[in-house]
N, C-alpha and C positions, 0 to 999 in steps of 0.2 A: 653402565646400565642398557637392558635389554630393548633393542634396533626393531623388537619387534613392539614392540607398545610405545616406543620414540612412537614410529610411523601410525602406526593406530590415531597418539593425539596430535602430533600434526593432523591428518585427516579430519578427525575430530573439528580445531580449529578452523580448517580452513572452510570444513559444509558452517560451524555456528559462524563465521566470516560472511558469507555467502548469501546466508540468509538474512542476516541483519542487512548489507547491502539492499535485498528484495523487497524487507520493512518500509527501509525507507527510501524506498522507491515510490513503493506504494500511498507511500505515508507521502508523497509528494505530491502526486500525483490526487491526491483529496482534497488538503490542498488546495493547490488547486480550481481544479473542482467546485472549487465551498465558490472562489476568486467571481471565477469566472457568474454563476450562479447567482452570488449575492448580487454581484454588477448588474444583472435582468433583473431580479427582484425589480431593484433600485429605478431601476430604469421602464416598469412597469409592464416588466414582461411573461413575467413568472406569475401564476398565485401564491398567497402564502401557505396554503394549504398540502401544496403538492409540491414544496421543496420538500421537508428533510423524506416522504416517504422516496419517490426518484429517486432523491442523491442513493440513501441508502443499495434500490436495489441494482443500479451501476455502478456504483465501485463495490456491489457485493458480485457480479459476473464480473467485472476485471481480475477479484480479484482472484477467483475462484481460476480464472483463465490464464492466468501466472503458472497457476500449482498443480 
């Protein structure tokens, strides 16, 4: 096999692995954030109409800052 092709393939695999790790990390952050907001909602600290929109904005900002 062509060494250049092997090198390019390995680089692509590594890049995809890195992207997958970033997405997994982002998902974990979102899950944690929802758990915190849900606990706040149950305790009466957050109004229901504010939950979805503010969480979308916070997660969007967090994701954009990672890229």
